[in-house]
N, C-alpha and C positions, 0 to 999 in steps of 0.2 A: 499445341498440336495443330497441324496444318489442315486447311479445309479439304485438301485432297484426301487425307487419311479418313476424314469423317464422311466423305461423299460416297464411300463404297456402298453403304446402306444407312438407313436412319432408324431411330427408335420408333417412329410412327409406323413403319412397315410391319412391326410386330403387333400393332393394335393398341388401342387406348387402355384396355384392361390387362395387358401383359404386365406381369409383376417383375420388378427388378430389385435385386438385393445382393447382400454379401453374407457369407457364413463364417462362423467361428465355433470353437469348442472350449468348454470351461478349462479342462486340464491343460490344454495347449497354450492358453493365454493368461489365466488368472494369477498363477503364482500363489503367494500367501498360503502355502501348503498346510500350515498348522494354525492359521490365524482365527481368532474369535470362535474357538470351539470346533473347528472342522476336524472330522475324523480322517483316518488313513483310507486312501483308495488303493485298488490293486496296482495302479500305476505308480503311486508313491512308493510302494514296496518293491515293485519290479525295477524301477529306475535306480534304486539304491543298491541293487545287486551288481557286482563287478562284471563287466563285459557284456551287459545286456543292451546298452545304448552306445551308439557310435561316439567315440572320443570321450566317453565317460560323462556325457552331458546329463543334466537333470532339469526338472521343472519347478524347483523350489521357488524361483522368482518368475521364470518365463518372461512374459511381456508386462508383468505387474499390472495387468488389467484390473485386478482387485482394487488397486489404489488409483489407477489412471483411467478408470472407465469414463469419467466425464470428458476428459481430453480426447479419448478415442471416439466417443460418440459425437463430439464436436467435429471430428475429422470425417465421420460418416456423413454428417450434415453438409460439410464443406464439399464433399464429393457428390452431392445430390442423390445419394442412395436412399430410397424411401423405405426399404425393408431390411431389418437386421435379424439374422438367425443366430442364436446363441444357445448354449446348453446349460442346464442346471447341474451343478455338481451334487450328486446324491449324498456323498458323505459330508458335504458342507451344511446341508439342512437336516440330515439324519445321520449323525456320526457313526452309529452302530448299524445303520441300514434299516432299522425299524424304529418305532416310536420309543422315546419322545423326540420331538423336533428340537433343533437348535435355533432358537429365536434370532440369534445374530445372523445366521445364514439366511433365514427368511427375510430379515430386514435388508440385507445386502441386495438380494434379487428384487425386492420391492423398490429399492432406490434406483436400480438399473431400469426397471420397467417404467417407473414414473418419469425418469429423466428422458428416456427414449420418447415417450408420449409428449413430454414438454417440448422436445425438439422436432415433433411431428414426424417421427420415425416409427414405423409399425414393428412391434416385437413379434418374433417367431421363436417359440421355445422348443428346443429338442430335449426330451426327457432323459434319454440315455445316449451319451456319446462316450461310452467305453469305460468310465471311471466308477466301476462297481465298488461299494464299500468293502474294505478288506475284511471287516468282521463277518460279512456274508460269504466271502471266499473261503474263509476258515471252515464254514459249514458246507462247502462244496460249490458255492457260487452258482453259475448257470448249469452245472451238472446236477444240482439238487432240485428236485421237482418243486420244492417249497418256494423257489425263486419267483414263481408265477404270483403267489400271494404276496411275497415281499414287494415285488414291483407294483402290484395293484395298490398296495397300501401307500407306497411312495408316490404313485401317480395321484391318488386321492388327496394327499397332502399338498402337492403342487397345485392342483386345480382349486383346492379350497382357498389357498392363499393368493393365487395369481389369476384365477379364472375370471375375476370380475373385470380385469383390464386386458388380458391376453386372450385373443380369439383364435390364433393360429398355433396349432400344436403338432409337433412331429414326435412320434412315439419312440422309434429306434433309429440309430444311425448305422447303416451298413452291417447288418448282422452276419453276412457271409465273411466279412473281414475279421470282425472281432472274435467270432467263433473259430474260424479257420486258423488265424494267426495266433490266437490266444489259447485255444483248447486242443488243437491238433499239431501244429508246427512248433508251438512254444516260443515263437520269436516276438510275441507281444504279451502283455500282461493277460492273465496271471502266470503264463509260462508253462501251462500244462501241455502234455503231448498225448497222442494216441487216438485211434479211431473211436474208442468207446467214449472218451471225454467229449470228442467232437459231436458224435451222434446225439448224446444226451443234451449237450448244450444247444445244438441246432433245434431240437424239438421243443425244449423248454422256452427258448427265446421266441420261437414262433407262437407258442401258446401265450406268452407274456405280451407279445405285440398286439394280438387280438384282444386280450384282456385289458391292456392299457387303453386301446381305442374305445372299448365299451365304457370304461371308467370315465374317460373324458366326455363321451357322449352323454352320460348320465348326470354329469356334474357341472358342465359349462354350457350355458345358454348360447345358442348360435355359434358353436365351435366349428372351426374349419380344421379337420383332423386328417393327418397324413402320416406316412412313415417312409423312410428312404432306403434305397438299395444301391449298392455298388454294382455297376454294369460295365462290362468290357466286351467290345466287339471281338469275336473269335474267328480266325481264318485258319484253314489247314495249311501246313507247310508245302504240301504238294497235293496233286489230285489222285494220289494213290489211295485206294479204299481204306487202308489202315490208318492213314493220316486224317482222312475225312471222318472216320469213326472216332478217332482220338479227339478231334476238334468238337465233335458232337457231345462227347462225354464232358469235356471241359466247359462247354457252353451250358450244359445242363447243371453242372455244379455251380458255376459262377453266376449265371443269369436266370435260372429257373427254380432252383431248389427252395428259395425263400419267398419269392413272389407268388408262385402258383398255389401253395396252400392258403395264403392270405386272401386270394381272390376266389377261393372255393374250388380249386382244381385238384387239391391234394398234392402230396409229394410226387415228383416225377420218378418214381421208383423203377418203372419199366425201362427207362433210358439210362439209368445209372444204378447198377445192381447193388453197390455197396449201401445204398439207401434202404435196402430191405432190412438192414439191421435196426432201422427205426421201429419195426414191428414189436421189438422187445419192450419198448418204452411207451408205445401208444396204448393208453388205457381208457376204459369207459367211453365218455363222450368226446374224447380228444379230437377226433377227426372233424366233428361238428364245430368244435371250439377253436379250430385253427384259423377260421376266416372271420373277416370283419369288413363291413361296407365303408371303406375309407372315402373321404371327400377328394383326396388327391394322393398320388404316389410321387415321391421324390426320386428321381434318377440321378445318379452321380457317375459321370463318365469322363475319363481322362485320356484313354488310349485304346489301342487294340493289342491283342496278343496273337502270335502265330504259333501253332501247335503241331507237334509231330508225335507219332506213336513212340512209346517207350515201354519196353517189356520189364524194365527194372524199376519203374515207378509203381508202388503199390496202390491198389484200390482204383486209381484213375487211369493207369496205363498210358500216360501222356506226359510230355515235357514241353516247356516253352522254349522257343528259339529267340534269344534276345535281339533287340533292334540293332545293337552294335554289331553283332555277328552277321546280321543281314545287310549291313551297310546303310541303315536308315537313320534319319535324324532322331535325336532323343533328348530328353530333359536330364537334369542332374539326378533324377531318380532312376534313370535308365529307361524311362517310358517312351515309347515311340511317339513322335509328333504326327498324328494322323487324324486331322479334323473330321474326316468322313465317318469316323467311328461313332460320333454322336448322332449323325444322321441315321446310320444303320440301327443303332440302339432305339431311337425313336420309332423307326418303322417297325422294329421287332415288337416292342411293347405295345404299340398301338394296334397290333394285330390280335391281341387278346380280346375276346368278346366280353363286353361289359367293363372294360378297363375304365377306372375313374380318370379324371383329368390328371395330366402329367405336368410336373414342374421339374426343371433341372435345378436341383438344390445344391449341387457342387460342380464346378468345372474350373480348372486353372492349371498352372504349370510352375515348376520349380526351375529356376535358372540361377547362375552364379552372379548375383547382383552386387554391385559395389557403388558406394557413394563417391562421386568425383565432383569437386567444386559445388557441393551442396545439392547435387542432382543424381538421380539414378536413371540412366538411359537404357531401359530394358525393352529394346525393340522386339526381341523374340517373344516376350510375353504379350505385348500389344498385338503382334501379329497372330499369336495363338488365340487370343480372345476374339479378334476379328474373324478369323477363319472358322472358329467354332460357331460363332453367332451366325455366320453365313450359312453354315450347314443346318442349324436349327431353323433358320428362316426358310431354307429350301424344303425341309420336312414339313413345316407349317403350311407352306404354299401348296404342298401336295396333299393336304388334308389331314395331316397328323395333329392330334391334340397335344399341344404344348403351350402352357400358359404362364411360364415364368422362368427366370434365369438368375441364379445366385452364384456369384464368383466365390471360389475358394482361393484366397481368404482375404480378410481385411488387412491384417498385418502378417509379417513374417512371425513364425511362432515355433513352439516345440513340436517337431514333426515326428513324434513317437520314437521308433527305434533309430531314426536318422538324427535325432537330437536337433541341433540348430544348423545342421549342414544343408538342409533343404529349405529354400526360401520360396514360398508361394504367394506372399502378400502383395497387395496393391500399394502397401506402405512398408518401407524398409524400417527395420528396428535394429539399432545398435544395442546389442544385449549387454554391453558393459555400462552404457550410460542411459539406456532406455530412450534415446533420442529417436523420434519418428521423422522420416523423410518420405513424402509422397513420391512414388515412382512415376515415370512417364506413362506407364500403363494405367495408373490410377487417374492421372490427369486426362488421358484419352477417354476413360470410362466416364469421368465427370462431364466432359464436353459432349460425349455421345448421349448421356442422359438429359442434358440441357444445353443444346447447341447455341442458345441465345446469349450465354454469358461471354 
């Protein structure tokens, strides 16, 4: 990487205490779908259904991280990345979703944690990154109020076995995505549809998030506890009042519905009337139990969306205008490349009174990467990372609280409904041979983190 590319800004400008890391998720990388007593997850079942995943892809092997974890952790060390965010597979350590535990699953994660520490890499555990045990989905999954107790029990198990060495805990990953796509639209596991499923899941997940935070606080000494939210900068398609109102509704749904109850503001029901249906499921002390005093909030921002009014779209009355249709640059996911989005998101969330410290726990881009002569020249991703870091630095200089940045993702992986067609990694994976190739973006990030090498 040339000195010119690294002279745009430096790591030091973010401050000595700024956290740098990379993020992954168990189902997307581990493979070993039925190894050593692991139970079925909702994603195991969903991917086995015809037509659910692009090109019929599945995650039976994925990146084979289950067997290759030492090699991949060595690559993290090689890239000078000091923090590694990974998730625990609930059905790997509790095959039925509840007790008893699977000792082989516990041993596996103990080995990962111990090896990370041996390599002087700080572990960050995400408790839930979408792979609910199928046995609990049979009982209603997140639409069943008992899921709060199930999740609390699972959290207690994780803290009991791993809390002596792991101090950084993330409770949930992107609840708006896994409830919306999985329980309303049906395009993600478990494939449920309908507003009732969504509203129930939304409320129960929020209760479980707070309950999980309390469990970690009570069981792990000096824990650093957070949870993550998917955030998207929203703009109206025009300045017509109806488009502005539509953008407000979408912003409420995507950016406010899950964070506001967690920080004690309650659900934003006044600004999105469909949320009034929550009243049917809010019982007893629920409103009090929705909030928790997190140490940090993880924001995950990739793009912006442009919104216009749509009378044919139920509940929300809005539709998205794709980047391609607007003639804007976009990734292979169809997401507009708009680095300013992360600046606007940081400004937005910093405006909340009493907001805890903020980390960017995911940011990255999917492009059509190919290996040529043993190299992956992914200039677009390198530029994407640089431009987004510049926007984060801009927000930080203007007084916004932002104390860390985790790239999504370490390796190319199983990208949910997109299968293996969307590559986000700093490291290329040949899914036929499992060969890893560090991309130029990964080399740039390595040099940025330690320009002395």
